[in-house]
C-alpha positions as CSV (number, residue, x, y, z in Angstrom):
1,X,102.1,22.9,43.2
2,X,99.2,20.6,43.8
3,X,98.7,19.2,47.3
4,X,98.4,15.5,48.0
5,X,94.7,14.6,47.8
6,X,93.0,12.3,50.3
7,X,91.8,9.0,48.8
8,X,88.2,10.2,48.8
9,X,89.2,13.4,47.1
10,X,91.4,11.6,44.6
11,X,88.7,9.1,43.7
12,X,86.3,11.9,43.1
13,X,88.9,13.7,40.9
14,X,89.5,10.4,38.9
15,X,85.7,10.1,38.3
16,X,85.5,13.7,37.3
17,X,88.3,13.3,34.8
18,X,86.0,10.9,32.8
19,X,82.9,13.0,33.0
20,X,81.9,14.8,29.8
21,X,84.2,12.4,27.9
22,X,82.2,9.1,28.3
23,X,82.3,6.9,25.2
24,X,78.7,5.8,25.9
25,X,77.7,9.3,24.8
26,X,79.6,9.4,21.5
27,X,77.7,9.4,18.3
28,X,78.3,5.7,17.4
29,X,77.1,4.6,20.9
30,X,74.1,6.8,20.6
31,X,73.1,5.5,17.2
32,X,73.5,2.0,18.5
33,X,71.3,2.6,21.5
34,X,68.7,4.4,19.3
35,X,68.3,1.4,17.0
36,X,69.8,3.2,13.9
37,X,72.6,0.9,13.0
38,X,72.6,-2.0,10.5
39,X,74.5,-5.2,10.4
40,X,77.5,-3.9,8.4
41,X,78.0,-1.1,11.0
42,X,78.3,-3.7,13.8
43,X,80.7,-5.7,11.6
44,X,82.9,-2.6,11.2
45,X,82.7,-1.9,14.9
46,X,83.9,-5.5,15.7
47,X,86.7,-5.4,13.2
48,X,88.0,-2.2,14.8
49,X,87.3,-3.3,18.4
50,X,89.2,-6.5,17.9
51,X,92.4,-4.5,17.3
52,X,91.8,-2.3,20.3
53,X,90.9,-4.9,22.9
54,X,92.6,-7.9,21.3
55,X,96.0,-6.9,22.6
56,X,94.6,-6.0,26.1
57,X,96.5,-8.9,27.8
58,X,99.6,-7.6,26.1
59,X,99.1,-4.1,27.5
60,X,98.6,-5.6,31.0
61,X,101.7,-7.8,30.6
62,X,103.9,-4.7,30.1
63,X,102.3,-3.1,33.1
64,X,102.9,-6.3,35.1
65,X,106.6,-6.2,34.1
66,X,106.9,-2.7,35.4
67,X,105.1,-3.3,38.7
68,X,107.4,-3.8,41.8
69,X,107.4,-7.4,43.1
70,X,106.3,-6.3,46.5
71,X,103.0,-4.9,45.1
72,X,101.3,-8.3,45.1
73,X,97.7,-6.9,45.0
74,X,98.5,-5.1,41.7
75,X,100.4,-8.0,40.2
76,X,97.7,-10.5,41.2
77,X,95.1,-8.3,39.6
78,X,97.0,-7.9,36.3
79,X,97.6,-11.7,36.1
80,X,94.0,-12.5,36.8
81,X,92.9,-9.9,34.2
82,X,95.3,-11.5,31.6
83,X,94.0,-15.0,32.5
84,X,90.4,-13.9,32.0
85,X,91.2,-12.4,28.6
86,X,93.2,-15.3,27.3
87,X,92.9,-18.6,29.3
88,X,89.5,-18.7,30.9
89,X,86.6,-20.9,29.6
90,X,86.7,-19.0,26.3
91,X,89.0,-16.2,25.1
92,X,87.2,-12.8,25.1
93,X,88.3,-12.2,21.6
94,X,86.7,-15.4,20.5
95,X,83.4,-14.1,21.9
96,X,83.9,-10.9,20.0
97,X,84.6,-12.8,16.8
98,X,81.4,-14.9,17.4
99,X,79.4,-11.6,17.5
100,X,81.2,-10.3,14.4
101,X,80.5,-13.4,12.4
102,X,76.8,-13.1,13.3
103,X,77.0,-9.6,11.7
104,X,78.3,-11.1,8.4
105,X,82.1,-10.6,8.6
106,X,84.8,-13.2,8.8
107,X,87.6,-14.1,11.2
108,X,90.1,-13.3,8.5
109,X,88.7,-9.9,8.0
110,X,88.5,-9.2,11.7
111,X,92.1,-10.2,12.3
112,X,93.4,-8.2,9.3
113,X,95.1,-5.0,10.6
114,X,93.9,-3.3,7.4
115,X,90.4,-3.4,8.9
116,X,91.3,-0.7,11.4
117,X,90.7,2.9,10.7
118,X,93.4,5.5,11.5
119,X,91.9,6.5,14.9
120,X,91.8,2.8,16.0
121,X,95.4,2.5,15.1
122,X,96.1,5.5,17.2
123,X,94.3,4.2,20.2
124,X,96.1,0.8,20.0
125,X,99.5,2.6,19.8
126,X,98.6,4.8,22.7
127,X,97.7,1.8,24.8
128,X,101.0,0.1,24.0
129,X,102.9,3.3,24.8
130,X,101.2,3.8,28.1
131,X,101.8,0.2,29.2
132,X,105.4,0.1,28.2
133,X,106.6,3.6,29.2
134,X,104.7,4.9,32.1
135,X,104.9,4.2,35.9
136,X,102.7,1.2,36.6
137,X,100.2,3.2,38.6
138,X,99.9,5.8,35.8
139,X,99.5,3.1,33.2
140,X,96.8,1.4,35.4
141,X,95.0,4.7,35.7
142,X,95.1,5.3,31.9
143,X,94.1,1.8,30.7
144,X,92.0,0.4,33.6
145,X,90.3,3.5,35.0
146,X,90.3,5.7,31.9
147,X,89.3,3.0,29.4
148,X,88.2,-0.3,31.0
149,X,86.1,1.0,33.8
150,X,83.8,2.6,31.3
151,X,82.8,-0.7,29.7
152,X,79.9,-1.6,32.0
153,X,78.1,1.7,31.4
154,X,78.7,1.4,27.6
155,X,77.5,-2.2,27.2
156,X,74.5,-1.8,29.6
157,X,73.3,0.9,27.2
158,X,73.9,-1.3,24.2
159,X,72.9,-4.8,25.2
160,X,69.2,-4.1,25.5
161,X,68.8,-3.0,21.8
162,X,71.0,-5.9,20.7
163,X,68.4,-8.2,22.2
164,X,65.1,-6.3,21.7
165,X,65.7,-4.2,18.5
166,X,68.4,-6.0,16.5
167,X,67.4,-9.5,17.4
168,X,70.7,-11.1,18.5
169,X,70.6,-14.3,20.5
170,X,72.1,-14.5,24.0
171,X,74.9,-16.7,22.6
172,X,75.8,-14.1,20.0
173,X,76.0,-11.3,22.5
174,X,77.8,-13.1,25.3
175,X,80.8,-10.8,24.7
176,X,78.8,-7.9,26.1
177,X,77.1,-9.6,29.0
178,X,80.4,-11.1,30.2
179,X,82.1,-7.7,30.2
180,X,79.3,-5.9,32.0
181,X,80.1,-8.2,34.9
182,X,83.8,-8.7,34.7
183,X,84.8,-5.1,34.0
184,X,82.8,-3.8,37.0
185,X,85.2,-5.9,39.1
186,X,88.2,-4.9,37.0
187,X,87.4,-1.2,37.1
188,X,87.0,-1.2,40.9
189,X,90.3,-3.1,41.5
190,X,92.0,-0.6,39.1
191,X,90.7,2.3,41.2
192,X,92.1,0.7,44.3
193,X,95.5,0.1,42.8
194,X,95.6,3.8,41.7
195,X,94.3,5.1,45.1
196,X,96.8,3.0,47.1
197,X,99.9,3.6,45.0
198,X,99.7,7.2,43.7
199,X,101.2,8.5,46.9
200,X,102.7,11.8,45.8
201,X,101.0,14.9,44.4
202,X,103.0,14.4,41.1
203,X,101.8,10.8,40.6
204,X,98.2,11.8,41.5
205,X,98.2,14.6,38.9
206,X,99.8,12.4,36.3
207,X,97.2,9.8,36.9
208,X,94.4,12.3,36.5
209,X,96.0,13.6,33.3
210,X,96.1,10.2,31.8
211,X,92.7,9.2,32.9
212,X,91.4,12.3,31.2
213,X,93.4,11.5,28.0
214,X,92.2,7.9,28.1
215,X,88.6,8.9,28.2
216,X,89.2,11.4,25.4
217,X,90.9,8.6,23.3
218,X,88.0,6.2,23.8
219,X,85.5,8.9,23.0
220,X,87.4,9.9,19.8
221,X,87.7,6.2,18.8
222,X,83.9,5.7,19.2
223,X,83.1,8.9,17.4
224,X,85.4,7.9,14.5
225,X,83.4,4.7,14.0
226,X,80.3,6.8,13.3
227,X,82.1,9.3,11.1
228,X,83.8,6.6,9.1
229,X,81.1,3.9,8.7
230,X,77.7,5.4,9.6
231,X,77.8,9.0,8.4
232,X,78.2,7.9,4.7
233,X,74.9,6.0,5.1
234,X,73.2,8.7,7.0
235,X,70.8,9.9,4.3
236,X,69.1,6.5,4.2
237,X,69.5,5.7,7.9
238,X,66.3,5.0,9.9
239,X,65.7,3.3,13.3
240,X,65.4,-0.5,13.1
241,X,62.0,-1.6,14.4
242,X,61.8,-4.5,16.9
243,X,60.9,-7.7,15.2
244,X,61.5,-6.4,11.6
245,X,64.2,-7.1,9.0
246,X,66.1,-3.9,9.2
247,X,69.7,-5.0,8.7
248,X,70.7,-4.1,5.2
249,X,73.6,-5.8,3.5
250,X,77.1,-6.3,4.7
Protein backbone atom coordinates (compact mmCIF):
# COMPACT_ATOMS: atom_id res chain seq x y z
CA UNK A 1 0.00 0.00 0.00
CA UNK A 2 1.30 3.45 -0.88
CA UNK A 3 2.41 5.73 1.94
CA UNK A 4 1.03 9.22 2.48
CA UNK A 5 3.20 11.66 0.53
CA UNK A 6 4.29 15.01 1.89
CA UNK A 7 2.84 18.02 0.09
CA UNK A 8 6.15 18.60 -1.71
CA UNK A 9 6.36 14.96 -2.77
CA UNK A 10 2.73 14.94 -3.84
CA UNK A 11 3.06 18.11 -5.92
CA UNK A 12 6.07 16.65 -7.70
CA UNK A 13 4.14 13.43 -8.35
CA UNK A 14 1.18 15.43 -9.77
CA UNK A 15 3.50 17.30 -12.11
CA UNK A 16 5.18 14.06 -13.14
CA UNK A 17 1.77 12.55 -13.93
CA UNK A 18 1.42 15.11 -16.75
CA UNK A 19 4.96 14.82 -18.11
CA UNK A 20 5.23 12.99 -21.39
CA UNK A 21 1.50 13.53 -22.00
CA UNK A 22 1.46 17.32 -22.55
CA UNK A 23 -1.05 18.45 -25.18
CA UNK A 24 1.38 21.17 -26.29
CA UNK A 25 3.47 18.39 -27.82
CA UNK A 26 0.65 16.66 -29.70
CA UNK A 27 0.72 16.74 -33.50
CA UNK A 28 -1.96 19.43 -33.93
CA UNK A 29 -0.22 21.75 -31.46
CA UNK A 30 3.10 21.18 -33.18
CA UNK A 31 1.69 21.91 -36.64
CA UNK A 32 0.12 25.07 -35.21
CA UNK A 33 3.40 26.25 -33.70
CA UNK A 34 5.31 25.41 -36.89
CA UNK A 35 3.02 27.55 -39.06
CA UNK A 36 1.63 24.62 -41.03
CA UNK A 37 -2.09 25.11 -40.42
CA UNK A 38 -4.63 26.91 -42.56
CA UNK A 39 -7.78 28.83 -41.73
CA UNK A 40 -10.13 25.88 -42.04
CA UNK A 41 -7.98 23.87 -39.61
CA UNK A 42 -8.39 26.60 -36.98
CA UNK A 43 -12.13 26.67 -37.67
CA UNK A 44 -12.38 22.94 -37.02
CA UNK A 45 -10.31 23.31 -33.85
CA UNK A 46 -12.64 26.04 -32.56
CA UNK A 47 -15.77 24.02 -33.39
CA UNK A 48 -14.44 21.11 -31.34
CA UNK A 49 -12.91 23.21 -28.58
CA UNK A 50 -16.23 24.96 -27.98
CA UNK A 51 -17.82 21.64 -27.02
CA UNK A 52 -14.95 20.73 -24.70
CA UNK A 53 -14.55 24.07 -22.87
CA UNK A 54 -18.04 25.49 -23.40
CA UNK A 55 -19.52 23.36 -20.58
CA UNK A 56 -16.56 24.00 -18.24
CA UNK A 57 -18.69 26.05 -15.85
CA UNK A 58 -21.15 23.13 -15.81
CA UNK A 59 -18.36 20.72 -14.87
CA UNK A 60 -17.29 23.08 -12.07
CA UNK A 61 -20.88 23.39 -10.89
CA UNK A 62 -21.11 19.65 -10.30
CA UNK A 63 -17.82 19.70 -8.39
CA UNK A 64 -19.11 22.64 -6.34
CA UNK A 65 -22.24 20.68 -5.40
CA UNK A 66 -20.05 17.79 -4.20
CA UNK A 67 -17.70 19.99 -2.16
CA UNK A 68 -18.34 20.12 1.61
CA UNK A 69 -19.67 23.47 2.84
CA UNK A 70 -16.80 23.90 5.28
CA UNK A 71 -14.27 23.82 2.44
CA UNK A 72 -14.70 27.50 1.66
CA UNK A 73 -11.39 27.89 -0.22
CA UNK A 74 -12.40 25.24 -2.75
CA UNK A 75 -15.99 26.46 -3.07
CA UNK A 76 -14.86 30.08 -3.51
CA UNK A 77 -12.40 29.03 -6.22
CA UNK A 78 -15.05 27.06 -8.08
CA UNK A 79 -17.52 29.96 -7.93
CA UNK A 80 -14.90 32.44 -9.11
CA UNK A 81 -13.88 30.17 -11.96
CA UNK A 82 -17.52 29.74 -13.01
CA UNK A 83 -18.05 33.51 -12.82
CA UNK A 84 -15.06 34.18 -15.04
CA UNK A 85 -16.28 31.66 -17.58
CA UNK A 86 -19.86 32.92 -17.76
CA UNK A 87 -20.43 36.33 -16.15
CA UNK A 88 -17.27 38.43 -16.34
CA UNK A 89 -16.80 41.28 -18.85
CA UNK A 90 -17.26 38.83 -21.73
CA UNK A 91 -18.03 35.12 -21.71
CA UNK A 92 -15.00 33.05 -22.57
CA UNK A 93 -16.95 31.10 -25.16
CA UNK A 94 -17.88 34.36 -26.90
CA UNK A 95 -14.16 35.12 -27.25
CA UNK A 96 -13.67 31.65 -28.73
CA UNK A 97 -16.52 32.26 -31.17
CA UNK A 98 -14.95 35.60 -32.15
CA UNK A 99 -11.74 33.78 -33.07
CA UNK A 100 -13.66 31.05 -34.89
CA UNK A 101 -15.63 33.54 -36.96
CA UNK A 102 -12.34 35.18 -37.97
CA UNK A 103 -11.40 31.75 -39.33
CA UNK A 104 -14.50 31.63 -41.51
CA UNK A 105 -16.93 29.47 -39.58
CA UNK A 106 -20.23 30.58 -38.02
CA UNK A 107 -21.76 30.63 -34.55
CA UNK A 108 -24.40 28.15 -35.67
CA UNK A 109 -21.75 25.74 -36.95
CA UNK A 110 -19.69 26.14 -33.77
CA UNK A 111 -22.65 25.46 -31.49
CA UNK A 112 -23.86 22.44 -33.49
CA UNK A 113 -22.94 19.24 -31.59
CA UNK A 114 -22.48 17.52 -34.95
CA UNK A 115 -19.32 19.60 -35.38
CA UNK A 116 -17.55 17.49 -32.74
CA UNK A 117 -15.50 14.51 -33.73
CA UNK A 118 -15.79 11.29 -31.74
CA UNK A 119 -12.76 11.94 -29.54
CA UNK A 120 -14.08 15.37 -28.54
CA UNK A 121 -17.40 13.77 -27.58
CA UNK A 122 -15.46 11.32 -25.44
CA UNK A 123 -13.50 14.09 -23.70
CA UNK A 124 -16.66 16.07 -22.98
CA UNK A 125 -18.39 12.98 -21.56
CA UNK A 126 -15.33 12.15 -19.44
CA UNK A 127 -15.32 15.66 -17.97
CA UNK A 128 -19.00 15.38 -17.04
CA UNK A 129 -18.44 11.94 -15.51
CA UNK A 130 -15.48 13.13 -13.42
CA UNK A 131 -17.35 16.19 -12.17
CA UNK A 132 -20.55 14.35 -11.28
CA UNK A 133 -19.26 11.07 -9.87
CA UNK A 134 -15.88 11.60 -8.25
CA UNK A 135 -14.86 12.95 -4.85
CA UNK A 136 -14.47 16.71 -5.22
CA UNK A 137 -10.70 16.61 -4.75
CA UNK A 138 -10.29 13.86 -7.37
CA UNK A 139 -12.49 15.78 -9.83
CA UNK A 140 -10.47 18.94 -9.18
CA UNK A 141 -7.28 17.00 -9.82
CA UNK A 142 -8.65 15.58 -13.07
CA UNK A 143 -10.15 18.74 -14.55
CA UNK A 144 -8.13 21.60 -13.07
CA UNK A 145 -4.70 20.02 -12.64
CA UNK A 146 -4.80 17.42 -15.41
CA UNK A 147 -6.54 19.62 -18.02
CA UNK A 148 -6.80 23.31 -17.14
CA UNK A 149 -3.31 23.78 -15.68
CA UNK A 150 -1.84 22.86 -19.08
CA UNK A 151 -3.49 25.79 -20.87
CA UNK A 152 -0.82 28.49 -20.32
CA UNK A 153 1.96 26.27 -21.70
CA UNK A 154 -0.19 25.35 -24.73
CA UNK A 155 -1.33 28.87 -25.57
CA UNK A 156 2.07 30.48 -24.96
CA UNK A 157 3.37 28.19 -27.68
CA UNK A 158 0.48 29.00 -30.02
CA UNK A 159 -0.15 32.72 -29.58
CA UNK A 160 3.10 33.92 -31.14
CA UNK A 161 2.46 32.26 -34.53
CA UNK A 162 -1.15 33.46 -34.38
CA UNK A 163 0.23 37.01 -34.37
CA UNK A 164 3.41 36.72 -36.39
CA UNK A 165 2.70 33.96 -38.88
CA UNK A 166 -1.05 33.71 -39.30
CA UNK A 167 -1.71 37.45 -39.00
CA UNK A 168 -4.55 37.55 -36.47
CA UNK A 169 -5.29 40.79 -34.64
CA UNK A 170 -5.07 41.12 -30.87
CA UNK A 171 -8.86 41.42 -30.72
CA UNK A 172 -9.28 38.15 -32.61
CA UNK A 173 -6.92 36.22 -30.31
CA UNK A 174 -8.08 37.63 -26.98
CA UNK A 175 -9.35 34.16 -26.04
CA UNK A 176 -5.74 32.93 -25.92
CA UNK A 177 -4.14 35.89 -24.16
CA UNK A 178 -6.86 35.87 -21.49
CA UNK A 179 -6.40 32.19 -20.70
CA UNK A 180 -2.62 32.41 -20.48
CA UNK A 181 -3.13 34.72 -17.52
CA UNK A 182 -6.29 33.35 -15.91
CA UNK A 183 -5.41 29.67 -16.12
CA UNK A 184 -2.03 30.19 -14.46
CA UNK A 185 -4.01 31.36 -11.44
CA UNK A 186 -6.64 28.63 -11.79
CA UNK A 187 -4.02 25.91 -12.15
CA UNK A 188 -2.15 27.01 -9.04
CA UNK A 189 -5.32 27.22 -6.95
CA UNK A 190 -6.33 23.79 -8.24
CA UNK A 191 -3.00 22.39 -7.09
CA UNK A 192 -3.53 23.91 -3.63
CA UNK A 193 -7.01 22.40 -3.30
CA UNK A 194 -5.66 18.96 -4.21
CA UNK A 195 -2.59 19.25 -1.97
CA UNK A 196 -4.66 20.40 1.02
CA UNK A 197 -7.55 17.95 0.69
CA UNK A 198 -6.07 14.67 -0.56
CA UNK A 199 -5.19 13.64 2.99
CA UNK A 200 -5.07 9.85 2.65
CA UNK A 201 -2.82 7.63 0.55
CA UNK A 202 -5.90 6.35 -1.29
CA UNK A 203 -7.06 9.85 -2.26
CA UNK A 204 -3.56 10.88 -3.31
CA UNK A 205 -3.16 7.84 -5.54
CA UNK A 206 -6.60 8.32 -7.09
CA UNK A 207 -5.78 11.98 -7.79
CA UNK A 208 -2.54 10.94 -9.47
CA UNK A 209 -4.36 8.36 -11.58
CA UNK A 210 -6.93 10.87 -12.77
CA UNK A 211 -4.38 13.61 -13.46
CA UNK A 212 -2.55 11.08 -15.61
CA UNK A 213 -5.74 10.09 -17.38
CA UNK A 214 -6.76 13.74 -17.82
CA UNK A 215 -3.45 14.53 -19.49
CA UNK A 216 -3.83 11.47 -21.71
CA UNK A 217 -7.36 12.57 -22.65
CA UNK A 218 -6.26 16.06 -23.63
CA UNK A 219 -3.31 14.70 -25.62
CA UNK A 220 -5.61 12.25 -27.45
CA UNK A 221 -8.13 15.03 -28.14
CA UNK A 222 -5.41 17.27 -29.59
CA UNK A 223 -3.88 14.49 -31.67
CA UNK A 224 -7.31 13.55 -33.04
CA UNK A 225 -7.73 17.09 -34.37
CA UNK A 226 -4.63 16.56 -36.49
CA UNK A 227 -5.63 13.08 -37.59
CA UNK A 228 -9.17 14.14 -38.51
CA UNK A 229 -8.68 17.54 -40.12
CA UNK A 230 -5.01 18.09 -40.99
CA UNK A 231 -3.68 14.70 -42.08
CA UNK A 232 -6.07 14.50 -45.07
CA UNK A 233 -4.51 17.75 -46.36
CA UNK A 234 -0.97 16.71 -45.53
CA UNK A 235 0.29 16.17 -49.06
CA UNK A 236 -0.26 19.81 -49.89
CA UNK A 237 0.60 21.20 -46.47
CA UNK A 238 3.47 23.68 -46.23
CA UNK A 239 4.38 26.24 -43.58
CA UNK A 240 2.65 29.60 -43.84
CA UNK A 241 5.17 32.41 -44.33
CA UNK A 242 4.78 35.53 -42.22
CA UNK A 243 3.08 38.30 -44.11
CA UNK A 244 1.81 36.07 -46.91
CA UNK A 245 -1.63 34.87 -47.89
CA UNK A 246 -1.37 31.25 -46.87
CA UNK A 247 -4.77 30.43 -45.50
CA UNK A 248 -6.49 28.35 -48.12
CA UNK A 249 -10.26 28.09 -48.23
CA UNK A 250 -12.68 27.16 -45.48
